[in-house]
TIRO-2110 file (N, C-alpha, C; in Angstrom, 1 decimal):
// TIRO-2110
89.7, 22.5, 42.1, N, 1, A
89.4, 23.0, 43.4, CA, 1, A
89.5, 24.4, 43.3, C, 1, A
88.5, 24.9, 44.1, N, 2, A
88.6, 26.5, 44.0, CA, 2, A
89.2, 27.0, 45.6, C, 2, A
90.1, 27.8, 45.6, N, 3, A
90.8, 28.4, 46.5, CA, 3, A
90.2, 29.8, 46.9, C, 3, A
89.7, 30.0, 48.0, N, 4, A
89.1, 31.4, 48.5, CA, 4, A
90.2, 32.3, 49.3, C, 4, A
90.4, 33.6, 48.9, N, 5, A
91.0, 34.3, 49.7, CA, 5, A
90.4, 35.6, 50.1, C, 5, A
90.7, 36.3, 51.4, N, 6, A
90.2, 37.6, 51.6, CA, 6, A
91.5, 38.6, 51.7, C, 6, A
91.0, 39.7, 50.8, N, 7, A
92.0, 40.7, 50.9, CA, 7, A
91.8, 41.7, 51.9, C, 7, A
92.9, 42.3, 52.4, N, 8, A
92.7, 43.5, 53.4, CA, 8, A
93.2, 44.7, 52.6, C, 8, A
92.0, 45.6, 52.1, N, 9, A
92.6, 46.8, 51.5, CA, 9, A
93.2, 47.9, 52.5, C, 9, A
92.9, 47.7, 53.7, N, 10, A
93.2, 48.7, 54.7, CA, 10, A
94.7, 48.9, 54.7, C, 10, A
95.5, 47.8, 54.6, N, 11, A
96.9, 47.8, 54.1, CA, 11, A
97.4, 48.5, 52.9, C, 11, A
96.6, 48.2, 52.0, N, 12, A
97.0, 48.9, 50.7, CA, 12, A
96.7, 50.5, 50.7, C, 12, A
95.8, 50.9, 51.5, N, 13, A
95.2, 52.3, 51.6, CA, 13, A
96.4, 53.2, 52.5, C, 13, A
96.9, 52.4, 53.6, N, 14, A
97.9, 53.0, 54.3, CA, 14, A
99.1, 53.3, 53.4, C, 14, A
99.5, 52.2, 52.7, N, 15, A
100.8, 52.3, 51.8, CA, 15, A
100.5, 53.5, 51.0, C, 15, A
99.4, 53.4, 50.2, N, 16, A
99.2, 54.5, 49.4, CA, 16, A
99.2, 55.8, 50.0, C, 16, A
98.8, 56.2, 51.3, N, 17, A
98.7, 57.3, 52.0, CA, 17, A
100.1, 57.7, 52.3, C, 17, A
101.0, 56.8, 52.8, N, 18, A
102.2, 57.2, 53.0, CA, 18, A
103.1, 57.5, 51.8, C, 18, A
102.9, 56.6, 50.7, N, 19, A
103.5, 57.1, 49.4, CA, 19, A
103.3, 58.5, 48.8, C, 19, A
101.9, 58.8, 48.9, N, 20, A
101.4, 60.5, 48.4, CA, 20, A
102.1, 61.3, 49.4, C, 20, A
102.1, 61.0, 50.7, N, 21, A
102.7, 61.9, 51.7, CA, 21, A
104.3, 62.2, 51.5, C, 21, A
104.9, 61.1, 51.3, N, 22, A
106.2, 61.2, 50.8, CA, 22, A
106.5, 61.9, 49.6, C, 22, A
105.7, 61.6, 48.4, N, 23, A
105.9, 62.5, 47.5, CA, 23, A
105.8, 63.9, 47.6, C, 23, A
104.7, 64.3, 48.4, N, 24, A
104.7, 65.7, 48.6, CA, 24, A
105.8, 66.2, 49.3, C, 24, A
106.2, 65.7, 50.2, N, 25, A
107.4, 66.1, 51.0, CA, 25, A
108.7, 66.5, 50.0, C, 25, A
108.9, 65.4, 49.1, N, 26, A
110.0, 65.5, 48.3, CA, 26, A
109.7, 66.8, 47.3, C, 26, A
108.5, 66.7, 46.7, N, 27, A
108.1, 67.5, 45.6, CA, 27, A
108.2, 69.0, 46.1, C, 27, A
107.9, 69.4, 47.4, N, 28, A
108.0, 70.6, 47.7, CA, 28, A
109.4, 71.1, 48.2, C, 28, A
110.2, 70.0, 48.6, N, 29, A
111.8, 70.1, 48.8, CA, 29, A
112.3, 70.7, 47.2, C, 29, A
111.9, 69.9, 46.4, N, 30, A
112.6, 70.0, 45.0, CA, 30, A
112.2, 71.4, 44.2, C, 30, A
110.9, 72.0, 44.6, N, 31, A
110.3, 73.0, 44.0, CA, 31, A
110.1, 74.2, 44.9, C, 31, A
110.8, 74.2, 46.1, N, 32, A
110.7, 75.3, 47.1, CA, 32, A
111.1, 76.4, 46.6, C, 32, A
112.1, 76.6, 45.6, N, 33, A
112.4, 78.0, 45.1, CA, 33, A
111.4, 78.6, 44.2, C, 33, A
110.4, 77.6, 43.6, N, 34, A
109.5, 78.5, 43.1, CA, 34, A
108.1, 78.7, 43.8, C, 34, A
108.4, 79.6, 44.8, N, 35, A
107.4, 79.8, 45.6, CA, 35, A
106.3, 80.8, 45.0, C, 35, A
105.2, 80.7, 46.0, N, 36, A
103.9, 81.3, 45.4, CA, 36, A
103.6, 81.0, 44.1, C, 36, A
103.7, 79.5, 44.0, N, 37, A
103.1, 79.1, 42.5, CA, 37, A
102.3, 77.8, 43.0, C, 37, A
101.2, 77.7, 42.1, N, 38, A
100.4, 76.4, 42.2, CA, 38, A
100.8, 75.3, 41.3, C, 38, A
100.8, 74.2, 42.0, N, 39, A
101.4, 72.9, 41.3, CA, 39, A
100.4, 71.7, 41.2, C, 39, A
99.9, 71.4, 40.2, N, 40, A
98.8, 70.5, 40.2, CA, 40, A
99.4, 69.2, 40.8, C, 40, A
100.7, 68.9, 40.5, N, 41, A
101.1, 67.5, 41.0, CA, 41, A
101.0, 67.5, 42.6, C, 41, A
101.6, 68.6, 43.2, N, 42, A
101.5, 68.6, 44.6, CA, 42, A
100.2, 68.6, 45.1, C, 42, A
99.1, 69.5, 44.7, N, 43, A
97.8, 69.5, 45.3, CA, 43, A
97.3, 68.2, 45.2, C, 43, A
97.4, 67.5, 44.0, N, 44, A
96.7, 66.4, 43.7, CA, 44, A
97.3, 65.1, 44.8, C, 44, A
98.4, 65.1, 45.2, N, 45, A
99.0, 64.1, 46.0, CA, 45, A
98.6, 64.4, 47.2, C, 45, A
98.6, 65.6, 47.7, N, 46, A
98.1, 66.0, 49.0, CA, 46, A
96.6, 65.5, 49.3, C, 46, A
95.9, 65.8, 48.3, N, 47, A
94.5, 65.3, 48.5, CA, 47, A
94.3, 63.8, 48.6, C, 47, A
95.3, 63.1, 47.8, N, 48, A
95.2, 61.8, 47.6, CA, 48, A
95.7, 61.1, 49.0, C, 48, A
96.8, 61.8, 49.6, N, 49, A
97.1, 61.5, 51.0, CA, 49, A
96.1, 61.5, 52.0, C, 49, A
95.3, 62.5, 52.1, N, 50, A
94.2, 62.6, 53.0, CA, 50, A
93.1, 61.7, 52.8, C, 50, A
92.8, 61.5, 51.4, N, 51, A
91.6, 60.7, 51.1, CA, 51, A
92.0, 59.0, 51.5, C, 51, A
93.2, 58.7, 51.1, N, 52, A
93.8, 57.3, 51.5, CA, 52, A
94.0, 57.1, 52.9, C, 52, A
94.5, 58.0, 53.8, N, 53, A
94.4, 57.9, 55.0, CA, 53, A
93.2, 57.7, 55.7, C, 53, A
92.3, 58.4, 55.3, N, 54, A
90.9, 58.1, 55.9, CA, 54, A
90.5, 56.8, 55.4, C, 54, A
90.6, 56.4, 54.1, N, 55, A
90.1, 55.1, 53.7, CA, 55, A
90.5, 53.9, 54.4, C, 55, A
91.9, 54.2, 54.9, N, 56, A
92.7, 53.2, 55.8, CA, 56, A
91.9, 53.0, 57.0, C, 56, A
91.6, 54.0, 57.6, N, 57, A
90.7, 54.0, 59.0, CA, 57, A
89.5, 53.3, 58.7, C, 57, A
88.7, 53.7, 57.7, N, 58, A
87.5, 53.0, 57.5, CA, 58, A
87.5, 51.6, 57.2, C, 58, A
88.6, 51.3, 56.2, N, 59, A
88.5, 49.8, 55.9, CA, 59, A
89.1, 49.1, 57.2, C, 59, A
89.9, 49.4, 58.0, N, 60, A
90.4, 48.6, 59.0, CA, 60, A
89.0, 48.5, 59.9, C, 60, A
88.3, 49.4, 60.2, N, 61, A
87.3, 49.1, 61.3, CA, 61, A
86.2, 48.1, 60.5, C, 61, A
86.1, 48.2, 59.3, N, 62, A
85.0, 47.3, 58.6, CA, 62, A
85.7, 46.0, 58.4, C, 62, A
86.8, 45.9, 58.2, N, 63, A
87.5, 44.5, 58.4, CA, 63, A
87.5, 43.9, 59.6, C, 63, A
87.6, 44.7, 60.8, N, 64, A
87.6, 44.1, 62.1, CA, 64, A
86.2, 43.7, 62.2, C, 64, A
85.2, 44.2, 62.2, N, 65, A
83.7, 43.7, 62.3, CA, 65, A
83.4, 42.5, 61.3, C, 65, A
83.8, 42.7, 60.3, N, 66, A
83.5, 41.5, 59.2, CA, 66, A
84.3, 40.3, 59.3, C, 66, A
85.4, 40.4, 59.8, N, 67, A
86.2, 39.2, 60.2, CA, 67, A
85.5, 38.4, 61.5, C, 67, A
85.2, 39.2, 62.2, N, 68, A
84.5, 38.6, 63.7, CA, 68, A
83.2, 38.1, 63.3, C, 68, A
82.4, 38.8, 62.3, N, 69, A
81.2, 38.3, 62.1, CA, 69, A
81.2, 37.1, 61.2, C, 69, A
82.0, 37.0, 60.4, N, 70, A
82.3, 35.8, 59.6, CA, 70, A
83.1, 34.7, 60.3, C, 70, A
83.7, 34.9, 61.5, N, 71, A
84.3, 33.9, 62.1, CA, 71, A
85.6, 33.5, 61.4, C, 71, A
86.1, 34.5, 60.6, N, 72, A
87.2, 34.4, 59.4, CA, 72, A
88.6, 34.2, 60.1, C, 72, A
88.9, 34.9, 61.1, N, 73, A
90.4, 35.0, 61.6, CA, 73, A
90.3, 34.4, 63.1, C, 73, A
91.4, 34.0, 63.6, N, 74, A
91.6, 33.7, 65.0, CA, 74, A
92.3, 34.9, 65.8, C, 74, A
92.5, 35.9, 64.9, N, 75, A
93.6, 37.1, 65.7, CA, 75, A
92.6, 37.7, 66.6, C, 75, A
91.3, 37.5, 66.6, N, 76, A
90.6, 38.4, 67.6, CA, 76, A
89.9, 37.6, 68.6, C, 76, A
90.5, 36.2, 68.7, N, 77, A
90.0, 35.2, 69.8, CA, 77, A
90.3, 35.7, 71.0, C, 77, A
91.3, 36.7, 71.4, N, 78, A
91.6, 36.9, 72.7, CA, 78, A
90.5, 38.1, 73.0, C, 78, A
89.6, 38.3, 72.5, N, 79, A
88.4, 39.2, 72.9, CA, 79, A
87.6, 38.4, 73.9, C, 79, A
87.6, 37.2, 73.6, N, 80, A
86.7, 36.0, 74.3, CA, 80, A
85.3, 35.9, 73.6, C, 80, A
84.7, 34.6, 74.0, N, 81, A
83.6, 34.2, 73.1, CA, 81, A
82.5, 35.1, 73.1, C, 81, A
82.1, 35.5, 74.4, N, 82, A
80.9, 36.4, 74.6, CA, 82, A
81.1, 37.6, 74.0, C, 82, A
82.1, 38.4, 73.9, N, 83, A
82.3, 39.7, 73.2, CA, 83, A
82.2, 39.3, 71.9, C, 83, A
82.8, 38.1, 71.2, N, 84, A
82.7, 38.1, 69.8, CA, 84, A
81.4, 37.8, 69.5, C, 84, A
80.7, 37.2, 70.2, N, 85, A
79.1, 37.1, 70.0, CA, 85, A
78.4, 38.2, 69.8, C, 85, A
78.8, 39.0, 70.7, N, 86, A
78.2, 40.5, 70.7, CA, 86, A
78.2, 41.1, 69.7, C, 86, A
79.7, 41.3, 69.4, N, 87, A
80.1, 42.1, 68.0, CA, 87, A
79.2, 41.4, 66.9, C, 87, A
79.3, 40.2, 66.8, N, 88, A
78.4, 39.7, 65.5, CA, 88, A
77.0, 39.9, 65.7, C, 88, A
76.4, 40.0, 66.5, N, 89, A
75.1, 40.3, 66.7, CA, 89, A
74.8, 41.9, 66.2, C, 89, A
75.6, 42.6, 66.9, N, 90, A
75.6, 44.0, 66.5, CA, 90, A
75.9, 44.3, 65.0, C, 90, A
76.9, 43.7, 64.4, N, 91, A
77.1, 43.8, 63.0, CA, 91, A
76.0, 43.4, 62.2, C, 91, A
75.4, 42.4, 62.4, N, 92, A
74.1, 42.0, 61.9, CA, 92, A
72.9, 42.8, 61.9, C, 92, A
72.8, 43.5, 63.1, N, 93, A
71.6, 44.4, 63.3, CA, 93, A
71.9, 45.8, 62.7, C, 93, A
73.2, 46.0, 62.5, N, 94, A
73.6, 47.3, 62.1, CA, 94, A
73.7, 47.3, 60.4, C, 94, A
73.4, 46.2, 60.0, N, 95, A
73.5, 46.0, 58.4, CA, 95, A
74.8, 46.1, 57.9, C, 95, A
75.7, 45.5, 58.6, N, 96, A
77.1, 45.4, 58.2, CA, 96, A
77.9, 47.0, 58.2, C, 96, A
77.1, 48.0, 59.1, N, 97, A
77.5, 49.4, 59.2, CA, 97, A
77.4, 50.1, 57.9, C, 97, A
76.4, 49.7, 57.1, N, 98, A
76.5, 50.7, 55.8, CA, 98, A
76.1, 52.2, 56.1, C, 98, A
75.3, 52.3, 57.2, N, 99, A
74.8, 53.6, 57.5, CA, 99, A
75.3, 54.0, 58.7, C, 99, A
76.5, 53.4, 59.1, N, 100, A
77.0, 54.0, 60.4, CA, 100, A
78.3, 54.8, 60.0, C, 100, A
78.6, 55.9, 60.7, N, 101, A
79.8, 56.7, 60.5, CA, 101, A
81.0, 55.9, 60.9, C, 101, A
82.2, 56.5, 60.4, N, 102, A
83.4, 55.7, 60.8, CA, 102, A
83.8, 55.7, 62.0, C, 102, A
83.7, 56.7, 62.8, N, 103, A
83.9, 57.2, 64.1, CA, 103, A
83.0, 56.4, 65.0, C, 103, A
81.7, 56.3, 64.9, N, 104, A
80.6, 55.6, 65.5, CA, 104, A
81.2, 54.1, 65.5, C, 104, A
81.7, 53.7, 64.4, N, 105, A
81.9, 52.3, 64.4, CA, 105, A
83.0, 52.0, 65.3, C, 105, A
84.0, 52.9, 65.6, N, 106, A
85.1, 52.6, 66.4, CA, 106, A
84.7, 52.8, 68.1, C, 106, A
83.7, 53.9, 68.0, N, 107, A
83.2, 54.1, 69.5, CA, 107, A
82.3, 52.8, 69.8, C, 107, A
81.6, 52.1, 68.8, N, 108, A
80.8, 50.9, 69.4, CA, 108, A
81.6, 49.7, 69.4, C, 108, A
82.9, 49.5, 68.7, N, 109, A
83.7, 48.4, 69.0, CA, 109, A
84.4, 48.5, 70.3, C, 109, A
84.7, 49.6, 70.9, N, 110, A
85.3, 49.8, 72.2, CA, 110, A
84.4, 49.6, 73.3, C, 110, A
83.1, 50.2, 73.0, N, 111, A
81.9, 49.9, 74.0, CA, 111, A
81.6, 48.4, 74.0, C, 111, A
81.6, 47.7, 72.8, N, 112, A
81.1, 46.3, 72.8, CA, 112, A
82.2, 45.3, 73.5, C, 112, A
83.5, 45.8, 73.4, N, 113, A
84.7, 45.1, 74.0, CA, 113, A
85.0, 45.5, 75.4, C, 113, A
84.0, 46.5, 76.1, N, 114, A
84.2, 46.9, 77.4, CA, 114, A
85.5, 47.5, 77.8, C, 114, A
86.1, 48.5, 76.5, N, 115, A
87.0, 49.3, 76.8, CA, 115, A
86.6, 50.8, 77.0, C, 115, A
87.4, 51.6, 77.5, N, 116, A
87.2, 53.1, 77.7, CA, 116, A
86.8, 53.9, 76.7, C, 116, A
85.9, 54.7, 76.6, N, 117, A
85.6, 55.5, 75.2, CA, 117, A
86.3, 56.5, 74.9, C, 117, A
86.4, 56.7, 73.7, N, 118, A
87.4, 57.9, 73.2, CA, 118, A
87.1, 59.2, 73.9, C, 118, A
88.1, 60.1, 74.4, N, 119, A
87.9, 61.4, 74.9, CA, 119, A
87.8, 62.1, 73.6, C, 119, A
86.7, 62.8, 73.2, N, 120, A
86.4, 63.4, 72.0, CA, 120, A
87.1, 64.9, 72.0, C, 120, A
87.4, 65.2, 73.3, N, 121, A
88.1, 66.4, 73.1, CA, 121, A
89.7, 66.4, 73.2, C, 121, A
90.1, 65.3, 72.9, N, 122, A
91.7, 64.9, 72.9, CA, 122, A
92.0, 64.2, 72.1, C, 122, A
93.4, 64.0, 71.7, N, 123, A
93.8, 63.2, 70.5, CA, 123, A
93.7, 61.6, 71.0, C, 123, A
93.8, 61.0, 70.2, N, 124, A
93.9, 61.1, 68.8, CA, 124, A
92.6, 61.2, 68.0, C, 124, A
91.4, 61.3, 68.8, N, 125, A
90.3, 61.5, 68.3, CA, 125, A
90.0, 62.8, 67.6, C, 125, A
90.6, 63.8, 68.1, N, 126, A
90.2, 65.2, 67.6, CA, 126, A
90.7, 65.4, 66.3, C, 126, A
91.9, 64.8, 66.0, N, 127, A
92.8, 65.0, 64.6, CA, 127, A
92.2, 64.1, 63.8, C, 127, A
91.7, 63.0, 64.1, N, 128, A
91.1, 62.0, 63.2, CA, 128, A
89.6, 62.5, 62.8, C, 128, A
89.0, 63.3, 63.6, N, 129, A
87.6, 63.8, 63.2, CA, 129, A
88.1, 64.9, 62.0, C, 129, A
89.2, 65.6, 62.5, N, 130, A
89.5, 66.6, 61.5, CA, 130, A
89.9, 66.3, 60.2, C, 130, A
90.4, 65.2, 60.2, N, 131, A
91.0, 64.5, 59.0, CA, 131, A
89.8, 64.0, 57.9, C, 131, A
89.1, 63.3, 58.8, N, 132, A
87.7, 63.0, 58.0, CA, 132, A
86.9, 64.0, 57.5, C, 132, A
86.7, 65.1, 58.2, N, 133, A
86.0, 66.3, 57.7, CA, 133, A
86.6, 66.8, 56.6, C, 133, A
88.1, 66.7, 56.6, N, 134, A
88.8, 67.4, 55.3, CA, 134, A
88.8, 66.4, 54.2, C, 134, A
88.7, 65.0, 54.4, N, 135, A
88.3, 64.1, 53.2, CA, 135, A
86.9, 64.4, 52.9, C, 135, A
85.8, 64.7, 53.6, N, 136, A
84.7, 64.8, 53.2, CA, 136, A
84.3, 66.1, 52.5, C, 136, A
85.4, 67.1, 52.7, N, 137, A
85.3, 68.3, 52.0, CA, 137, A
85.7, 68.2, 50.6, C, 137, A
87.0, 67.4, 50.6, N, 138, A
87.3, 67.1, 49.2, CA, 138, A
86.2, 66.5, 48.3, C, 138, A
85.8, 65.4, 49.0, N, 139, A
84.8, 64.4, 48.3, CA, 139, A
83.4, 65.1, 47.8, C, 139, A
83.1, 66.0, 48.7, N, 140, A
81.7, 66.6, 48.3, CA, 140, A
82.0, 68.1, 48.0, C, 140, A
83.0, 68.6, 47.5, N, 141, A
83.4, 69.8, 47.3, CA, 141, A
82.5, 70.8, 46.5, C, 141, A
82.4, 71.8, 47.0, N, 142, A
81.6, 73.1, 46.5, CA, 142, A
82.5, 74.3, 46.4, C, 142, A
82.7, 74.7, 45.1, N, 143, A
83.4, 75.8, 45.0, CA, 143, A
82.9, 77.1, 45.5, C, 143, A
83.8, 78.1, 46.2, N, 144, A
83.3, 79.4, 46.5, CA, 144, A
84.4, 80.5, 46.6, C, 144, A
84.2, 81.5, 46.7, N, 145, A
85.2, 82.6, 46.8, CA, 145, A
85.6, 82.6, 48.3, C, 145, A
87.1, 82.6, 48.4, N, 146, A
87.8, 82.6, 49.9, CA, 146, A
88.3, 83.7, 50.2, C, 146, A
88.4, 84.2, 51.4, N, 147, A
89.2, 85.2, 51.8, CA, 147, A
90.3, 84.8, 52.9, C, 147, A
89.7, 84.1, 53.9, N, 148, A
90.4, 83.4, 55.1, CA, 148, A
89.9, 81.9, 55.5, C, 148, A
90.5, 81.8, 56.6, N, 149, A
90.2, 80.3, 57.0, CA, 149, A
88.9, 80.1, 57.3, C, 149, A
88.1, 81.3, 57.7, N, 150, A
86.6, 81.2, 58.1, CA, 150, A
85.9, 80.7, 56.8, C, 150, A
86.4, 80.8, 55.7, N, 151, A
85.5, 80.7, 54.5, CA, 151, A
85.0, 79.3, 54.4, C, 151, A
85.6, 78.2, 55.0, N, 152, A
85.0, 76.8, 55.0, CA, 152, A
84.9, 76.5, 56.6, C, 152, A
84.1, 75.9, 56.8, N, 153, A
83.9, 75.2, 58.4, CA, 153, A
85.2, 74.4, 58.7, C, 153, A
85.5, 73.5, 57.8, N, 154, A
86.4, 72.7, 58.1, CA, 154, A
87.9, 73.1, 58.3, C, 154, A
88.2, 74.4, 57.6, N, 155, A
89.4, 74.8, 57.8, CA, 155, A
89.6, 75.6, 59.3, C, 155, A
88.6, 75.8, 59.9, N, 156, A
88.8, 76.1, 61.4, CA, 156, A
89.1, 75.1, 62.3, C, 156, A
89.0, 73.8, 61.8, N, 157, A
89.6, 72.7, 62.6, CA, 157, A
91.0, 72.4, 62.5, C, 157, A
91.3, 73.0, 61.2, N, 158, A
92.8, 72.4, 60.9, CA, 158, A
93.9, 73.6, 61.4, C, 158, A
93.4, 74.7, 61.6, N, 159, A
94.5, 75.8, 61.7, CA, 159, A
95.3, 75.5, 62.9, C, 159, A
96.7, 75.5, 62.6, N, 160, A
97.7, 75.3, 63.7, CA, 160, A
98.0, 73.8, 63.9, C, 160, A
97.4, 72.9, 63.0, N, 161, A
97.9, 71.5, 63.0, CA, 161, A
99.0, 71.1, 62.3, C, 161, A
99.4, 71.8, 61.3, N, 162, A
100.5, 71.5, 60.6, CA, 162, A
101.2, 72.6, 59.7, C, 162, A
102.3, 72.5, 59.3, N, 163, A
103.1, 73.6, 58.5, CA, 163, A
102.2, 73.9, 57.4, C, 163, A
102.6, 75.1, 56.9, N, 164, A
101.8, 75.7, 55.4, CA, 164, A
102.8, 74.9, 54.5, C, 164, A
102.2, 74.9, 53.3, N, 165, A
102.6, 74.4, 52.1, CA, 165, A
103.8, 75.4, 51.7, C, 165, A
105.1, 74.9, 51.4, N, 166, A
106.1, 75.5, 51.2, CA, 166, A
106.1, 76.3, 49.9, C, 166, A
105.4, 75.7, 48.9, N, 167, A
105.3, 76.2, 47.6, CA, 167, A
104.5, 77.5, 47.7, C, 167, A
103.8, 77.8, 48.6, N, 168, A
102.9, 79.0, 48.7, CA, 168, A
103.4, 80.0, 49.6, C, 168, A
104.6, 79.8, 50.1, N, 169, A
105.0, 80.8, 51.2, CA, 169, A
105.3, 82.2, 50.4, C, 169, A
104.7, 83.2, 51.2, N, 170, A
104.8, 84.5, 50.7, CA, 170, A
103.9, 84.8, 49.9, C, 170, A
102.7, 84.1, 49.4, N, 171, A
101.6, 84.3, 48.5, CA, 171, A
100.7, 85.0, 49.2, C, 171, A
99.5, 85.8, 48.7, N, 172, A
98.6, 86.5, 49.4, CA, 172, A
97.3, 85.6, 49.2, C, 172, A
97.6, 84.3, 48.8, N, 173, A
96.4, 83.4, 48.7, CA, 173, A
95.6, 83.1, 50.2, C, 173, A
94.4, 82.8, 50.3, N, 174, A
93.9, 82.4, 51.6, CA, 174, A
94.5, 81.2, 52.0, C, 174, A
94.6, 81.3, 53.4, N, 175, A
95.2, 80.1, 54.0, CA, 175, A
94.4, 78.6, 53.7, C, 175, A
93.4, 78.6, 53.5, N, 176, A
92.7, 77.2, 53.1, CA, 176, A
91.9, 77.6, 51.8, C, 176, A
92.1, 77.0, 50.8, N, 177, A
92.9, 75.7, 50.8, CA, 177, A
94.4, 75.9, 50.4, C, 177, A
94.7, 77.1, 49.7, N, 178, A
95.8, 77.0, 48.9, CA, 178, A
97.2, 76.8, 49.9, C, 178, A
97.2, 77.7, 50.9, N, 179, A
98.5, 77.4, 51.8, CA, 179, A
98.5, 76.4, 52.8, C, 179, A
97.3, 75.8, 53.0, N, 180, A
97.0, 74.6, 53.9, CA, 180, A
97.3, 73.3, 53.3, C, 180, A
97.1, 73.0, 52.0, N, 181, A
97.1, 71.8, 51.4, CA, 181, A
98.5, 71.6, 50.9, C, 181, A
99.3, 71.2, 51.8, N, 182, A
100.9, 71.0, 51.3, CA, 182, A
101.3, 69.7, 52.1, C, 182, A
102.6, 69.5, 52.1, N, 183, A
103.2, 68.5, 52.6, CA, 183, A
103.0, 68.2, 54.0, C, 183, A
103.1, 69.1, 54.7, N, 184, A
102.5, 69.3, 56.2, CA, 184, A
101.2, 68.6, 56.6, C, 184, A
100.2, 69.0, 55.5, N, 185, A
99.0, 68.5, 55.9, CA, 185, A
98.9, 66.9, 55.5, C, 185, A
99.6, 66.5, 54.4, N, 186, A
99.6, 65.1, 54.0, CA, 186, A
100.2, 64.4, 55.1, C, 186, A
101.4, 64.9, 55.7, N, 187, A
102.0, 64.0, 56.7, CA, 187, A
101.1, 63.9, 58.0, C, 187, A
100.5, 65.2, 58.3, N, 188, A
99.7, 65.1, 59.5, CA, 188, A
98.5, 63.9, 59.3, C, 188, A
97.7, 63.9, 58.1, N, 189, A
96.6, 63.1, 57.8, CA, 189, A
97.1, 61.8, 58.1, C, 189, A
98.2, 61.4, 57.6, N, 190, A
98.7, 60.1, 57.7, CA, 190, A
99.0, 59.6, 59.0, C, 190, A
100.0, 60.6, 59.8, N, 191, A
100.2, 60.3, 61.4, CA, 191, A
98.8, 60.2, 62.1, C, 191, A
97.8, 61.0, 61.7, N, 192, A
96.7, 61.2, 62.7, CA, 192, A
96.0, 59.6, 62.5, C, 192, A
95.9, 59.1, 61.1, N, 193, A
95.1, 57.8, 60.9, CA, 193, A
96.0, 56.8, 61.8, C, 193, A
97.4, 56.9, 61.6, N, 194, A
97.9, 55.9, 62.2, CA, 194, A
98.0, 55.9, 63.6, C, 194, A
97.9, 57.0, 64.3, N, 195, A
97.9, 57.3, 65.6, CA, 195, A
96.6, 56.7, 66.1, C, 195, A
95.4, 57.1, 65.4, N, 196, A
94.2, 56.8, 65.7, CA, 196, A
94.1, 55.0, 65.6, C, 196, A
94.4, 54.6, 64.6, N, 197, A
94.3, 53.0, 64.5, CA, 197, A
95.1, 52.3, 65.3, C, 197, A
96.4, 52.7, 65.6, N, 198, A
97.2, 52.2, 66.6, CA, 198, A
96.7, 52.1, 68.0, C, 198, A
96.0, 53.3, 68.5, N, 199, A
95.4, 53.4, 69.7, CA, 199, A
94.2, 52.3, 69.8, C, 199, A
93.5, 52.2, 68.7, N, 200, A
92.3, 51.2, 68.7, CA, 200, A
92.9, 50.0, 69.0, C, 200, A
93.9, 49.3, 68.1, N, 201, A
94.4, 47.9, 68.3, CA, 201, A
95.0, 47.8, 69.4, C, 201, A
95.6, 48.6, 70.0, N, 202, A
96.6, 48.6, 71.2, CA, 202, A
95.5, 48.5, 72.4, C, 202, A
94.5, 49.2, 72.2, N, 203, A
93.4, 49.3, 73.5, CA, 203, A
92.8, 47.9, 73.5, C, 203, A
92.6, 47.2, 72.4, N, 204, A
92.0, 45.9, 72.2, CA, 204, A
93.0, 44.8, 72.4, C, 204, A
94.2, 45.1, 72.3, N, 205, A
95.3, 44.0, 72.3, CA, 205, A
95.1, 43.2, 71.1, C, 205, A
95.0, 43.6, 69.8, N, 206, A
94.8, 42.9, 68.7, CA, 206, A
95.7, 43.3, 67.7, C, 206, A
96.0, 42.3, 66.7, N, 207, A
97.2, 42.6, 65.9, CA, 207, A
96.4, 42.6, 64.3, C, 207, A
95.9, 43.5, 63.7, N, 208, A
95.2, 43.5, 62.3, CA, 208, A
96.2, 43.3, 61.1, C, 208, A
96.1, 43.0, 60.1, N, 209, A
96.6, 43.0, 59.0, CA, 209, A
97.8, 44.0, 58.8, C, 209, A
97.5, 45.2, 59.0, N, 210, A
98.5, 46.4, 58.7, CA, 210, A
99.6, 46.3, 59.6, C, 210, A
99.5, 45.7, 60.8, N, 211, A
100.6, 45.5, 61.5, CA, 211, A
101.3, 44.1, 61.5, C, 211, A
100.7, 43.2, 60.8, N, 212, A
101.2, 41.9, 60.7, CA, 212, A
102.1, 41.8, 59.3, C, 212, A
101.6, 42.3, 58.3, N, 213, A
102.0, 42.4, 56.9, CA, 213, A
102.8, 43.8, 56.6, C, 213, A
104.0, 43.6, 56.5, N, 214, A
104.6, 45.1, 56.3, CA, 214, A
105.2, 45.2, 54.6, C, 214, A
104.9, 46.1, 54.0, N, 215, A
105.5, 46.3, 52.8, CA, 215, A
106.4, 47.3, 52.6, C, 215, A
107.3, 47.2, 51.7, N, 216, A
108.4, 48.2, 51.8, CA, 216, A
108.0, 49.4, 51.0, C, 216, A
108.3, 50.6, 51.5, N, 217, A
108.1, 51.8, 50.9, CA, 217, A
109.0, 52.0, 49.5, C, 217, A
108.6, 52.5, 48.6, N, 218, A
109.3, 52.8, 47.3, CA, 218, A
109.4, 54.1, 47.1, C, 218, A
110.4, 55.1, 46.8, N, 219, A
110.6, 56.3, 46.6, CA, 219, A
109.5, 56.9, 45.4, C, 219, A
108.6, 57.8, 45.7, N, 220, A
107.8, 58.2, 44.5, CA, 220, A
108.7, 59.0, 43.5, C, 220, A
108.5, 58.8, 42.3, N, 221, A
109.2, 59.6, 41.2, CA, 221, A
108.7, 60.9, 41.2, C, 221, A
109.5, 61.9, 41.3, N, 222, A
109.2, 63.3, 41.0, CA, 222, A
109.3, 63.8, 39.6, C, 222, A
108.1, 64.4, 39.1, N, 223, A
108.3, 64.7, 37.7, CA, 223, A
109.0, 66.1, 37.7, C, 223, A
109.7, 66.4, 36.6, N, 224, A
110.5, 67.5, 36.6, CA, 224, A
109.7, 69.1, 36.4, C, 224, A
108.7, 68.8, 35.6, N, 225, A
107.8, 69.9, 35.7, CA, 225, A
106.4, 69.9, 36.2, C, 225, A
105.6, 71.0, 35.9, N, 226, A
104.3, 70.9, 36.4, CA, 226, A
103.2, 70.7, 35.4, C, 226, A
END
């Protein structure tokens, strides 16, 4: 007898995002005396926290639509049979959302469920959009000489959202990316993703996997050197 199972990677992405953010915070605390220095461990974990935080949000909405389309889980039955049928139809027409942006999927979900649209000029939408832009900048990175935050368009949307990297305090490096990509940025990305996800599921009144299955956090190891 073959047993079939369905995995929810959103929960793993969220765990890893939190893990990486916690690492960066501990790492900066441990190495803060070594200011104005580049640490590859710290930079890599900050970037990973951002990437995983956005991956969590994207996986969550794909799981939402796919579970409903496949009639897999009863956790969304509270939305009502008519809404569920409409969502199934949309997901089929949209080709499982392969060419639909992350935020558009969330906007469509609210629309199909008859819920208020996001205020795109307010939180949590604004920070989530900025976090996605930062993830995209990392994934599709093109190097260039930098002098200030205006060197990259994405940097303009990040100014003032989180504390600077403690390891680069007092340095003459451009704010973005060197002074921006620190523990503050990592924590902000995770918090923004969680705030956005929580807003979505609470608006719909549903409980997805990441709010049902809790996994204990483990303290990340901090390497002695760089």
